[in-house]
DRENMAR-491284 format. One record per residue (C-alpha): x, y, z negated; residue number from 1; residue in one letter. Coordinates in Angstrom, 1 decimal, decimal comma. Each point is the difference from the previous one (the first is absolute). Layout:
BEGIN
<rec px="X" py="Y" pz="Z" num="NUM" residuo="a"/>
...
This chain:
BEGIN
<rec px="0,0" py="0,0" pz="0,0" num="1" residuo="e"/>
<rec px="1,2" py="3,7" pz="0,6" num="2" residuo="n"/>
<rec px="1,8" py="1,5" pz="-2,8" num="3" residuo="a"/>
<rec px="-1,9" py="3,0" pz="0,5" num="4" residuo="a"/>
<rec px="-3,4" py="-2,0" pz="-0,8" num="5" residuo="t"/>
<rec px="-0,5" py="0,0" pz="-3,7" num="6" residuo="t"/>
<rec px="-3,5" py="1,1" pz="-0,9" num="7" residuo="n"/>
<rec px="-3,5" py="-0,1" pz="1,5" num="8" residuo="a"/>
<rec px="1,0" py="3,3" pz="1,5" num="9" residuo="a"/>
<rec px="3,4" py="1,3" pz="0,1" num="10" residuo="d"/>
<rec px="-0,4" py="3,3" pz="1,8" num="11" residuo="v"/>
<rec px="-2,3" py="3,1" pz="-0,3" num="12" residuo="l"/>
<rec px="-0,6" py="2,3" pz="2,9" num="13" residuo="v"/>
<rec px="-0,9" py="3,5" pz="-1,3" num="14" residuo="a"/>
<rec px="-2,6" py="2,2" pz="2,0" num="15" residuo="p"/>
<rec px="1,8" py="2,0" pz="2,8" num="16" residuo="v"/>
<rec px="0,9" py="3,6" pz="-0,6" num="17" residuo="a"/>
<rec px="-1,3" py="1,9" pz="2,9" num="18" residuo="v"/>
<rec px="-0,1" py="3,8" pz="0,4" num="19" residuo="d"/>
<rec px="-2,4" py="0,2" pz="2,8" num="20" residuo="d"/>
<rec px="-3,5" py="0,7" pz="-0,9" num="21" residuo="a"/>
<rec px="-1,4" py="-1,4" pz="3,2" num="22" residuo="d"/>
<rec px="1,6" py="-3,6" pz="-0,7" num="23" residuo="a"/>
<rec px="-1,0" py="-0,3" pz="-3,7" num="24" residuo="r"/>
<rec px="-1,1" py="-3,6" pz="1,0" num="25" residuo="w"/>
<rec px="3,7" py="-0,8" pz="0,1" num="26" residuo="l"/>
<rec px="0,4" py="0,0" pz="-3,7" num="27" residuo="r"/>
<rec px="-1,8" py="-3,2" pz="-0,7" num="28" residuo="l"/>
<rec px="-0,4" py="-1,2" pz="3,7" num="29" residuo="g"/>
<rec px="3,9" py="0,3" pz="0,7" num="30" residuo="g"/>
<rec px="0,5" py="-1,9" pz="-3,6" num="31" residuo="m"/>
<rec px="-2,3" py="-2,8" pz="1,4" num="32" residuo="d"/>
<rec px="1,8" py="-0,2" pz="3,3" num="33" residuo="v"/>
<rec px="3,4" py="-0,5" pz="-1,8" num="34" residuo="i"/>
<rec px="-1,8" py="-2,5" pz="-2,3" num="35" residuo="v"/>
<rec px="-1,5" py="-2,1" pz="2,8" num="36" residuo="q"/>
<rec px="3,2" py="-0,3" pz="1,9" num="37" residuo="r"/>
<rec px="2,1" py="-1,0" pz="-3,1" num="38" residuo="l"/>
<rec px="-2,5" py="-2,6" pz="-0,7" num="39" residuo="r"/>
<rec px="0,2" py="-1,0" pz="3,5" num="40" residuo="g"/>
<rec px="3,8" py="-0,5" pz="-0,7" num="41" residuo="n"/>
<rec px="-0,5" py="-2,0" pz="-3,0" num="42" residuo="r"/>
<rec px="0,5" py="2,6" pz="-2,5" num="43" residuo="v"/>
<rec px="-1,7" py="-0,3" pz="-3,3" num="44" residuo="r"/>
<rec px="-1,5" py="3,4" pz="-0,1" num="45" residuo="v"/>
<rec px="-2,7" py="1,4" pz="-2,1" num="46" residuo="l"/>
<rec px="-3,2" py="0,5" pz="2,0" num="47" residuo="s"/>
<rec px="-1,1" py="3,5" pz="1,0" num="48" residuo="s"/>
<rec px="-3,3" py="-0,7" pz="-2,2" num="49" residuo="e"/>
<rec px="2,1" py="-0,8" pz="-3,0" num="50" residuo="e"/>
<rec px="2,1" py="3,0" pz="0,3" num="51" residuo="t"/>
<rec px="-2,9" py="2,3" pz="0,5" num="52" residuo="v"/>
<rec px="-1,6" py="-1,6" pz="-3,3" num="53" residuo="a"/>
<rec px="3,1" py="0,8" pz="-1,9" num="54" residuo="l"/>
<rec px="0,0" py="3,5" pz="1,1" num="55" residuo="m"/>
<rec px="-3,8" py="0,5" pz="-0,8" num="56" residuo="r"/>
<rec px="0,7" py="-1,6" pz="-3,5" num="57" residuo="a"/>
<rec px="2,9" py="2,5" pz="-0,6" num="58" residuo="s"/>
<rec px="-1,1" py="2,7" pz="-2,5" num="59" residuo="p"/>
<rec px="2,3" py="2,6" pz="1,4" num="60" residuo="s"/>
<rec px="2,1" py="0,9" pz="3,2" num="61" residuo="s"/>
<rec px="3,2" py="-1,0" pz="-2,0" num="62" residuo="d"/>
<rec px="-1,5" py="-3,5" pz="-0,5" num="63" residuo="d"/>
<rec px="-0,6" py="-0,2" pz="3,5" num="64" residuo="a"/>
<rec px="3,6" py="0,6" pz="1,1" num="65" residuo="s"/>
<rec px="1,7" py="-2,8" pz="1,9" num="66" residuo="r"/>
<rec px="2,2" py="-1,0" pz="-3,1" num="67" residuo="a"/>
<rec px="-3,2" py="-0,2" pz="-2,3" num="68" residuo="a"/>
<rec px="-1,9" py="-1,8" pz="2,6" num="69" residuo="l"/>
<rec px="2,9" py="-2,5" pz="0,4" num="70" residuo="a"/>
<rec px="0,3" py="-0,5" pz="-3,7" num="71" residuo="k"/>
<rec px="-3,8" py="-0,6" pz="-0,5" num="72" residuo="r"/>
<rec px="0,2" py="-2,6" pz="3,0" num="73" residuo="a"/>
<rec px="3,0" py="-1,9" pz="-1,0" num="74" residuo="g"/>
<rec px="2,0" py="0,2" pz="3,1" num="75" residuo="v"/>
<rec px="3,5" py="0,3" pz="0,5" num="76" residuo="a"/>
<rec px="0,0" py="2,2" pz="3,1" num="77" residuo="a"/>
<rec px="-1,8" py="2,8" pz="1,4" num="78" residuo="t"/>
<rec px="-0,3" py="1,8" pz="3,4" num="79" residuo="i"/>
<rec px="-0,6" py="3,9" pz="0,2" num="80" residuo="d"/>
<rec px="-1,0" py="1,3" pz="3,4" num="81" residuo="v"/>
<rec px="-0,2" py="3,6" pz="1,3" num="82" residuo="a"/>
<rec px="-1,2" py="1,1" pz="3,3" num="83" residuo="a"/>
<rec px="0,2" py="3,5" pz="1,8" num="84" residuo="t"/>
<rec px="-1,2" py="0,8" pz="3,4" num="85" residuo="r"/>
<rec px="1,9" py="2,5" pz="2,4" num="86" residuo="a"/>
<rec px="0,1" py="0,6" pz="3,6" num="87" residuo="d"/>
<rec px="-2,5" py="-2,8" pz="0,9" num="88" residuo="g"/>
<rec px="1,8" py="-2,8" pz="-2,0" num="89" residuo="a"/>
<rec px="0,0" py="-1,4" pz="-3,3" num="90" residuo="w"/>
<rec px="3,1" py="-0,2" pz="-2,1" num="91" residuo="r"/>
<rec px="-0,5" py="-2,8" pz="-2,6" num="92" residuo="v"/>
<rec px="2,4" py="-0,9" pz="-2,9" num="93" residuo="t"/>
<rec px="-0,3" py="-3,1" pz="-2,1" num="94" residuo="a"/>
<rec px="2,1" py="-0,5" pz="-3,2" num="95" residuo="t"/>
<rec px="0,6" py="-3,1" pz="-1,7" num="96" residuo="l"/>
<rec px="0,5" py="0,1" pz="-3,8" num="97" residuo="h"/>
<rec px="1,3" py="-2,8" pz="-2,0" num="98" residuo="r"/>
<rec px="1,2" py="-1,0" pz="-3,4" num="99" residuo="d"/>
<rec px="3,7" py="0,5" pz="-0,4" num="100" residuo="n"/>
<rec px="0,6" py="1,2" pz="3,7" num="101" residuo="a"/>
<rec px="0,3" py="3,2" pz="1,8" num="102" residuo="p"/>
<rec px="-3,1" py="1,1" pz="2,1" num="103" residuo="p"/>
<rec px="0,1" py="-0,9" pz="3,5" num="104" residuo="r"/>
<rec px="-1,8" py="2,3" pz="2,4" num="105" residuo="s"/>
<rec px="-0,9" py="-0,5" pz="3,7" num="106" residuo="e"/>
<rec px="-1,6" py="2,5" pz="2,5" num="107" residuo="t"/>
<rec px="-1,7" py="-0,3" pz="3,3" num="108" residuo="l"/>
<rec px="-1,6" py="2,3" pz="2,3" num="109" residuo="e"/>
<rec px="-2,8" py="-0,8" pz="2,3" num="110" residuo="n"/>
<rec px="-3,0" py="1,8" pz="1,6" num="111" residuo="p"/>
<rec px="-2,1" py="-2,9" pz="-1,5" num="112" residuo="d"/>
<rec px="0,1" py="0,1" pz="-3,7" num="113" residuo="p"/>
<rec px="-1,3" py="-3,7" pz="-0,1" num="114" residuo="l"/>
<rec px="2,9" py="-1,1" pz="1,8" num="115" residuo="a"/>
<rec px="2,7" py="2,0" pz="-2,0" num="116" residuo="a"/>
<rec px="-1,8" py="-1,7" pz="-3,2" num="117" residuo="l"/>
<rec px="0,4" py="-3,3" pz="1,3" num="118" residuo="r"/>
<rec px="3,5" py="0,3" pz="1,2" num="119" residuo="g"/>
<rec px="1,0" py="1,1" pz="-3,6" num="120" residuo="l"/>
<rec px="-1,9" py="-2,7" pz="-1,5" num="121" residuo="a"/>
<rec px="2,1" py="-2,5" pz="1,9" num="122" residuo="d"/>
<rec px="3,2" py="1,9" pz="-1,1" num="123" residuo="r"/>
<rec px="-1,0" py="0,0" pz="-3,6" num="124" residuo="m"/>
<rec px="-0,9" py="-3,8" pz="0,3" num="125" residuo="s"/>
<rec px="3,4" py="-0,6" pz="1,4" num="126" residuo="g"/>
<rec px="1,5" py="1,9" pz="-2,9" num="127" residuo="a"/>
<rec px="-2,0" py="-2,3" pz="-2,4" num="128" residuo="l"/>
<rec px="1,6" py="-3,2" pz="1,5" num="129" residuo="g"/>
<rec px="-3,1" py="-0,7" pz="2,3" num="130" residuo="f"/>
<rec px="0,9" py="0,0" pz="3,7" num="131" residuo="p"/>
<rec px="-3,0" py="1,6" pz="1,8" num="132" residuo="p"/>
<rec px="-2,4" py="-2,0" pz="1,9" num="133" residuo="a"/>
<rec px="-0,7" py="0,1" pz="3,7" num="134" residuo="e"/>
<rec px="-2,1" py="3,2" pz="0,7" num="135" residuo="p"/>
<rec px="-3,6" py="-0,8" pz="-0,1" num="136" residuo="v"/>
<rec px="-1,5" py="0,4" pz="3,6" num="137" residuo="p"/>
<rec px="-2,2" py="3,0" pz="0,6" num="138" residuo="a"/>
<rec px="-3,6" py="-0,7" pz="-0,3" num="139" residuo="t"/>
<rec px="-1,3" py="3,1" pz="1,7" num="140" residuo="g"/>
<rec px="0,5" py="3,7" pz="0,7" num="141" residuo="s"/>
<rec px="2,1" py="2,4" pz="-2,1" num="142" residuo="a"/>
<rec px="-3,5" py="1,8" pz="-0,5" num="143" residuo="e"/>
<rec px="-1,3" py="-3,2" pz="-1,5" num="144" residuo="l"/>
<rec px="3,0" py="-0,6" pz="-2,3" num="145" residuo="a"/>
<rec px="-0,4" py="3,5" pz="-1,2" num="146" residuo="l"/>
<rec px="-3,6" py="0,0" pz="-0,7" num="147" residuo="t"/>
<rec px="0,3" py="-3,3" pz="-1,9" num="148" residuo="l"/>
<rec px="2,6" py="1,2" pz="-2,2" num="149" residuo="q"/>
<rec px="-1,5" py="3,2" pz="-0,8" num="150" residuo="q"/>
<rec px="-3,3" py="-1,6" pz="-0,9" num="151" residuo="a"/>
<rec px="1,9" py="-2,5" pz="-2,1" num="152" residuo="r"/>
<rec px="1,4" py="3,1" pz="-1,8" num="153" residuo="a"/>
<rec px="-3,1" py="1,4" pz="-0,6" num="154" residuo="a"/>
<rec px="-1,1" py="-3,2" pz="-1,6" num="155" residuo="l"/>
<rec px="3,0" py="-0,1" pz="-2,2" num="156" residuo="l"/>
<rec px="-0,9" py="3,3" pz="-1,1" num="157" residuo="a"/>
<rec px="-3,7" py="-1,1" pz="-0,8" num="158" residuo="n"/>
<rec px="-1,3" py="2,6" pz="2,7" num="159" residuo="e"/>
<rec px="-2,4" py="-2,6" pz="1,5" num="160" residuo="t"/>
<rec px="-1,9" py="2,5" pz="2,2" num="161" residuo="e"/>
<rec px="3,3" py="1,6" pz="1,3" num="162" residuo="r"/>
<rec px="1,0" py="-3,5" pz="1,2" num="163" residuo="a"/>
<rec px="-3,5" py="-0,3" pz="1,9" num="164" residuo="r"/>
<rec px="0,6" py="3,3" pz="1,6" num="165" residuo="e"/>
<rec px="3,2" py="-0,7" pz="1,2" num="166" residuo="l"/>
<rec px="-1,0" py="-3,4" pz="1,5" num="167" residuo="i"/>
<rec px="-3,3" py="1,4" pz="1,6" num="168" residuo="e"/>
<rec px="1,7" py="3,1" pz="1,3" num="169" residuo="a"/>
<rec px="0,7" py="-1,7" pz="3,4" num="170" residuo="n"/>
<rec px="-3,2" py="-2,4" pz="0,8" num="171" residuo="p"/>
<rec px="1,5" py="-1,3" pz="3,2" num="172" residuo="a"/>
<rec px="3,1" py="-1,2" pz="-1,8" num="173" residuo="l"/>
<rec px="-2,1" py="-1,6" pz="-2,7" num="174" residuo="v"/>
<rec px="-2,1" py="-1,7" pz="2,5" num="175" residuo="a"/>
<rec px="2,9" py="-1,7" pz="1,6" num="176" residuo="n"/>
<rec px="2,2" py="-0,6" pz="-3,0" num="177" residuo="e"/>
<rec px="-1,1" py="-3,1" pz="-2,1" num="178" residuo="p"/>
<rec px="2,7" py="1,1" pz="-2,8" num="179" residuo="l"/>
<rec px="-1,8" py="3,4" pz="-0,3" num="180" residuo="l"/>
<rec px="-3,5" py="-1,7" pz="-0,3" num="181" residuo="q"/>
<rec px="1,5" py="-2,5" pz="-2,7" num="182" residuo="q"/>
<rec px="1,5" py="3,1" pz="-1,8" num="183" residuo="q"/>
<rec px="-3,4" py="1,7" pz="0,2" num="184" residuo="l"/>
<rec px="-1,5" py="-2,9" pz="-1,6" num="185" residuo="a"/>
<rec px="2,6" py="0,1" pz="-2,9" num="186" residuo="d"/>
<rec px="-1,2" py="3,5" pz="-0,5" num="187" residuo="v"/>
<rec px="-3,8" py="-0,9" pz="-0,2" num="188" residuo="d"/>
<rec px="0,9" py="-2,4" pz="-2,5" num="189" residuo="i"/>
<rec px="1,9" py="2,4" pz="-2,0" num="190" residuo="r"/>
<rec px="-3,0" py="2,4" pz="0,2" num="191" residuo="a"/>
<rec px="-2,4" py="-2,7" pz="-1,1" num="192" residuo="g"/>
<rec px="-1,6" py="-0,1" pz="3,7" num="193" residuo="r"/>
<rec px="0,2" py="-4,0" pz="0,1" num="194" residuo="y"/>
<rec px="-2,9" py="-0,2" pz="2,7" num="195" residuo="a"/>
<rec px="1,9" py="2,2" pz="2,3" num="196" residuo="d"/>
<rec px="3,1" py="-1,8" pz="-0,5" num="197" residuo="a"/>
<rec px="-1,5" py="-3,4" pz="0,3" num="198" residuo="a"/>
<rec px="-1,5" py="1,1" pz="3,5" num="199" residuo="r"/>
<rec px="3,5" py="1,3" pz="1,1" num="200" residuo="t"/>
<rec px="1,9" py="-3,2" pz="-1,0" num="201" residuo="l"/>
<rec px="-2,8" py="-2,3" pz="1,5" num="202" residuo="d"/>
<rec px="0,4" py="1,7" pz="3,4" num="203" residuo="a"/>
<rec px="3,8" py="-0,3" pz="-0,2" num="204" residuo="l"/>
<rec px="-0,5" py="-3,7" pz="-0,8" num="205" residuo="i"/>
<rec px="-2,2" py="-0,4" pz="2,9" num="206" residuo="a"/>
């Protein structure tokens, strides 16, 4: 077993620090992108839902800091991420903090923030001793990937109706993308609209 694997979760990814008001979804959505990719690389990482729950249980902003969250989660490593946008491109930096080791930072620039985040997740994975897996083949357009992740971020923030607005903003896209229809069913379940969710899922199964 890999030496870095010690607990049920060994790594916590902190919410992304982003200074762009139009991209506030990246705070939780970007965190979730890295978590998903680390999991694909077999890293034992705290789920996005667990990290958000720890943050909500924190009585003060100091208790929601990276170090405090790591202590409460019982993890040995944390990853900080910061994202800025300039001249049409995103500059994203991830920093790995581990006990008794100097921090390690990596930076990528890309017009697509999701691509930059996944690339950094692979670099952090390698630094933790887990070689990155093969890239997951794209299952749709960049617009689809962005919409899915923005809606996922809204759900993590418990903004159910915001998630619905994001998904339904482009009816043509929803009509042609089963993944968006499935996510819309997830939103309906969160909102207690079980009959609507059942109709959507039944149609997908059919």
